[in-house]
N, C-alpha and C positions, 0 to 999 in steps of 0.2 A: 504493500500500500504506500510505497514511496511517492511523495508529492500529492497524496490523497489525504491521509489522516494526519492529525496533530493533536495537541492537548485539548484544543477547543472541541474537536470531534469526540474525544474520549469523554469529556465532561458531559456532553450532550447524550452520548450513548449510555452513560451510567444512569441517567434519569430514566431511561427506557428499560434498563435491566440491572437491578441491584445485585444480582448473583453472578453475572458473567465475569470471567477472567478477561480483562482487556489487555491488548498488546499494542505497543507503540508501532509506528511505521519503522522500517529498518533504518537504523542510524549506524554509520560506519564508525569503527573504533578509531580510525584515523581522524575523523571529524572531532571526536571527543578529545583526542590527544592534542590536536593542533588548534582547535577552535574554542568556542565559548561553551565549555562543558556544562556549566551551571544552567545556561539557557537551553541547551539541547536536552538536558535531563529534567527540566522543570515540569511539574505536574501539580494538579490539585489533589488534596488529600482524599477527596470523595472518589477519586478514580480507583482506589484499592478495591479488590486485588488487581495488581498491575504488573505486567511483564515488559521488560525492555528487550527489543529485538536488535541484535547486533550483526553487522557485516564486517568481515575481515578474515585474514589468514595468517597474521603475525601473532604468535602465541603471547609474546610479551605485551603487545599493544592491546590484544583482546583481554588479557588478564587485568591490565590497568583499567580498561573500560568497565569490566565487571566489578572491579573494586569500587570504582566511583558510583556505579549503579547501586551496589549494595549499601554504600554509605548514604546514598540519596533515599533509600528506603524501598527500592523496587522489590517485589515479591518473587520474581523469577527473572533469569537472564537467558535469552534464547539466541542460539546461533542460527542465522539464516543461511541455509544451504539449498534454497529453492528459487531465489530471484534470478530471472534470466536476462536482465537488461544488459545492454552493451557496456555501460560504464561499470557494472558489476564484474563482467567478464574481464575487462581491461585491468581491473584492480585485483584479479585472481581471488575472488570470493563469490558467494552466491552459489547458483546451481552448478557451475563448472567444478566446484570442489567435491561434487559427488564422485568424480573420477580420482580424487586424492583423499580418501578417507583417513589416511594416516595423519595428514596435516590437520584435519578437523579434530581428530582425536587428541593431537598435541595441544591444540587450542583449548579443547574441553578440559583436559587435565590441568593446564595452567590456570584456567579460569576457576574451576571448582576448588583448586587448592587455595585460592584467595578468599573465597566467600562461603557463607553458610547456606544461602538461599540456593534453590536448585538451578543448575545449568541444563538447558534442554536444547533439542535440535529440531529445526523445521527443514524438511527436505521434499524433494519430488520422488516419484516412483522410479525415475530413470532419466537418462539424458541421451539425446541423439540416438545412436544405434544400440545403446545399452538399455534395452527395453525388455527386461526379464525379471522374474521373481528372484533369480540367482544374484543378479547385480544388486538389487535392493537389499537382499539378505546379507550379502558380503559387506555392504556399506554399514548396515545396522549392526552387524556382528562386531566390526571393528570399534564402533562407538560404544556399544554396550559393554565390551570388554574393558574399555577405558573408564566405565562407570556411569555412562548415561542411561537413565531409566525412563526417559520420556521422549517420544518422537511425535512430531506433528507432521503428517504426510499429506501433501497436496497430491491427489490421486490422478495426476497427469505426468507424463514425461515432459521434460523441457527440451525443445529443439533449438540448440544454441546457434546453429548455422543454417539460416534460411527463414526463420520466423521472427517477427518483431515481438517485443515484450507483450504488447496487446494481444497478438495472435496466440502467444503461448498461454494466455489465460483461457482460451476457448477452442483453439483448433485441435490440439492433441486430444484424443478421446479420453473421457474419464474411465478409470479402471478401478472401481471400488473393490472388486474381488481380490486384487493383488494386496490391497491394504488389509482386507479381512484375513487373508492367508498369513500375512506378516504377524498379525496379532495371534492368530491360531497357533503359529509356530513359536511364538515368544510370549506365552501367557504372563510371564513375570514383568514384561514391559508395559508401560502406559502408552497406548497408541491412540492418537487423536487424528481424525480424518478431516481434511479440508478439500474443498473444490466442488462447485456446482450445486450446493445445497440451497434450496429455495422455498421449501415448504415443510411443515411440521411432520407430514407423513414420511418424507425422505429422512428427516432427522431421526425419527423413531426407528425406522428400518436400520439405519446405520448404527445407532446405539445398541442394537441387538448383536453387533459384531465387534465393536471397538469401545474404548473407554470414554471418548468424548468427541465433540465436533468443533471445528473452527469455522465461523461464518465471516466472510470478507465482503465481497461485492454486493451480495444480497442485503447485508446489514447497512451498507453505505447508501445504496440507491433506494432501499425500502426500509428505513431505520425502524419503523413501527413493528416490523417483523420480530425484532428483538423483544419488544414488550409482549407480543403474542407468544413467543417461545417461553419467556419467563413465566407468564401466567399458566401456560400449559403444564410446565414442570413444577410450578409452585402455586397451586390453586388458592392458597391463603393470601397471596399477594394481590392487592387491588390494582388492576391495570389502569394507568392514567389515561385520560382523554388527551387526544393530540393537542387541543388548545391549552390544556393545563400544562403540558410539557413546554409549550412556547412561553407561558407565563413564568414557569420555573426558570427558564433560561434568562429572563430579562435582568434580574439582579446581577447575575454573572456577567452578562454582556455590558451592563453599565459600569461594573468594576473594571473590566478589561478596557473599555473605552477611556476611562479616566487615566489608565496607565499608558495610553497612547496607541492602543491597538485599533485597527480599522474594522468597521462593522462587517464588511464583506468577507474578511478572513475567518469570521465566526459563522456567519449565516450561510456560507457556501455548503456547510455540512448539513444544514437543516432543510434544504430545498426539497428533499424526497420525503419529508415527514408525512405529507398528505397524499402520497402516491396512491392512486386508485380511488380517491375520494372525490366527491363533487367539489369543484373549485380548485383542484390541485394545480391546474395550469395557471390560474390567476395568481395563486400563491407564489409559484416558481417565477413567473414573469415579473411580478411586482418586486420581489427581492432582487432578482437578477438586474433589473433596470435601475434600482434605487440604492442598493446597499453599498455600492462603490462610489457614490457621490462624496465629495469632500464634505466633512462635517456630518455625515449621515449618522443618525442615532437610533435609539430603540423605537422611535415613532415609526420608522420604516416597518418594523416587525408588526406593530399593532395595526398599521394601515394595511399590511398584507393580509392579516387575519380578517380585517373588516371587508376586504375585497372578495372574500369567499362566502358562499351560502352558509347560513346558520347551521345547517345540518352537517357540515363537514367536521 
């Protein structure tokens, strides 16, 4: 979710799902080492439980980033071995590291030696021509031998030569069965499935085979799906109305605007809240046309709500 999610998105998502484990977008260990680590690792306390997702292949730099993450209070540090973007490949991390499990294992050991919170791995089921149960099993075996007990598996291969990052999110076919077999063969590991999950029936089916699910694009484009999932698995929780979620965001937005943040950087994560409801287009359009104006404030949010039918 590089260039998609951020701390504003996570604050918004937490209002929709109090029980989900939230993950940051991938942040590189080099960015934390060379850049403004405090700003990169910043989050609101309400986001807990929260995992930091790291990209990198230098064990010392990854260990330093993990140390800073633990000191900042993150609940988990995740190594991204799934991202297929060009800049990730050029930096020798992300999905291309599936072909170099020993390096990932070295990073894992260096990181876990420094922190008490869990270090986990997010991966694909394969890369390029390495599209087999055996390839995935070898990768997982090396990491589990190093001590990794949790794997988040995007149930598609990554085609690093020939497909764009966008195409890699949809063109390679989903193969849930491979992930199911991985769990079946490694019952002691925690296996979480990611990729293509868009309704509660799918989630229920998948949870019959693995330990958890990760929701990415569906949660971003249809964020209320998180509230529906939360209510399905926690029937005692009172699912909020969409309009009440908007109202709950306003104090946060006002506080961020006072710190110098621009409205559009927050509201861009909220445009899908009314997806599928009457007036959703009016909501999206009003925010898109007005949230980026100089000096735009929370009145834009209220006016966008007023532009929709009462039933929305």
